[in-house]
C-alpha positions in Angstrom: 41.3 -45.6 -7.2 39.5 -45.6 -10.8 38.5 -42.3 -12.8 34.6 -42.0 -11.6 35.6 -42.1 -8.5 39.1 -39.5 -8.9 36.4 -37.4 -10.9 34.5 -36.6 -8.0 37.1 -35.4 -6.4 39.0 -33.1 -8.8 36.5 -29.4 -8.4 37.9 -30.0 -4.9 41.9 -31.1 -6.0 41.4 -27.9 -8.2 40.0 -25.6 -5.2 43.5 -27.2 -2.6 40.6 -28.0 -0.6 41.8 -32.2 -0.5 43.1 -33.6 2.7 46.4 -34.6 2.1 45.5 -38.5 1.5 42.6 -37.8 -0.4 45.0 -35.4 -2.6 47.9 -37.9 -2.8 45.8 -40.5 -4.3 43.9 -38.3 -6.7 48.0 -37.1 -7.8 49.3 -40.8 -7.9 46.5 -41.2 -10.5 47.2 -38.3 -12.6 50.5 -38.9 -12.9 49.5 -42.4 -14.9 45.9 -41.2 -16.3 46.1 -38.4 -19.6 42.4 -38.3 -19.2 41.8 -37.1 -15.7 45.3 -34.6 -16.1 42.6 -33.3 -18.8 39.8 -33.0 -17.0 42.0 -31.1 -14.2 43.8 -28.7 -16.9 40.2 -27.6 -17.6 38.7 -27.2 -14.4 41.9 -24.7 -14.0 41.3 -22.7 -17.0 37.0 -22.5 -15.9 38.0 -21.1 -12.6 40.9 -18.7 -14.2 38.6 -17.8 -16.5 35.5 -17.1 -13.7 38.1 -15.9 -11.4 39.3 -13.3 -13.5 35.7 -12.4 -14.7 34.6 -11.6 -11.3 37.9 -9.1 -10.6 36.8 -7.6 -14.3 33.4 -6.7 -12.6 32.5 -3.6 -10.7 29.9 -1.8 -9.3 29.0 1.6 -10.4 29.8 4.3 -8.2 27.1 4.4 -6.0 26.0 1.0 -5.4 26.1 0.4 -2.3 24.5 3.5 -1.2 21.7 3.1 -3.4 21.5 -0.7 -2.4 21.4 1.2 1.1 18.6 3.3 0.9 16.3 0.8 -1.2 16.7 -1.0 2.0 16.3 1.6 4.8 12.6 2.5 2.3 11.5 -0.9 2.6 12.1 -0.9 6.6 10.0 2.4 7.2 7.6 1.0 5.2 6.9 -1.9 6.9 7.4 -0.4 9.7 4.0 2.3 9.0 2.6 -0.8 8.1 2.8 -2.1 11.4 1.8 0.9 13.2 -0.5 1.4 11.2 -2.6 -1.6 12.0 -1.1 -1.5 15.3 -3.1 2.1 15.9 -6.1 0.1 13.6 -5.9 -2.2 16.4 -5.9 -0.2 19.1 -9.0 2.0 17.8 -11.2 -1.1 17.1 -10.3 -2.2 20.7 -11.3 1.2 22.4 -14.3 1.4 20.2 -15.7 -2.0 21.3 -14.8 -1.3 24.7 -16.6 2.0 25.0 -19.8 0.3 23.7 -19.4 -2.9 25.8 -19.3 -0.2 28.8 -21.9 1.7 27.2 -24.1 -1.7 27.0 -23.3 -2.5 30.2 -25.0 -1.5 33.8 -21.7 0.4 34.2 -22.9 2.6 30.7 -26.0 3.5 32.6 -24.3 5.1 34.9 -22.0 6.5 32.5 -24.9 8.0 30.4 -26.5 9.7 33.4 -23.0 11.2 34.1 -22.7 12.6 30.7 -26.2 14.2 30.6 -24.7 15.7 33.9 -22.1 17.4 32.3 -24.1 18.3 29.3 -26.2 20.4 31.4 -23.5 22.1 33.2 -21.8 23.1 29.8 -25.3 24.2 29.3 -25.5 26.1 32.5 -22.0 27.6 31.3 -22.6 28.9 28.3 -23.5 32.1 30.6 -19.5 32.5 30.9 -18.8 34.0 27.5 -21.2 36.9 28.0 -19.5 38.0 31.5 -16.4 37.4 29.9 -16.9 39.2 27.3 -13.4 38.2 24.0 -11.5 36.6 26.4 -13.2 33.3 25.8 -12.3 33.7 22.2 -8.7 33.8 23.2 -9.0 31.3 25.7 -10.1 28.8 22.5 -7.9 30.6 20.6 -4.8 29.3 22.7 -6.2 25.8 23.6 -6.5 25.7 20.0 -2.7 26.6 19.0 -1.7 24.4 22.2 -3.2 21.0 20.9 -2.2 21.5 17.1 1.3 22.1 18.5 1.3 19.7 20.6 0.0 17.5 17.8 2.7 18.1 15.7 5.0 17.5 18.5 4.3 14.4 18.3 3.4 13.6 14.7 6.7 15.1 14.4 8.5 12.6 17.1 7.1 9.3 15.9 8.7 10.8 12.1 12.1 10.9 13.5 11.7 7.3 15.7 10.8 6.1 12.5 14.0 7.2 10.9 16.4 6.8 13.4 15.6 2.4 14.3 16.6 1.9 10.6 19.1 -0.2 11.6 21.4 -2.3 8.7 
């Protein structure tokens, strides 16, 4: 084999990654060629320097934790963005569907029912007067239940976002 052909195999030879027959041919050529021997020596020294530098390089103490936290933060931001886009799309679809229903013949029926509902509410306006101050208690309790369930729902969404971070 010529020097040019051998030089294509020298890196693999130094890394001990050659098949036996090619390795034997390279070694046979190296016994006779001082130029290729010098190249092999240079490659071995370079490889040794690289491994020596790799062994000296030490990551900071909390490097892994820091990287994992950054990855988790990026993942959570993506999840929040996805949920935001999803909820926006749902709201737009809901508004569009509501508008389509109101503008359709079924919408006429719904509008009539809505006006009937408003008339019933108007008729119930005497209820607070007959209940005294109890109607305020009912509204207060309803508000507390709605706010509590909203807080509970938001906290569950936030917890689910945090627990979905899988690294």
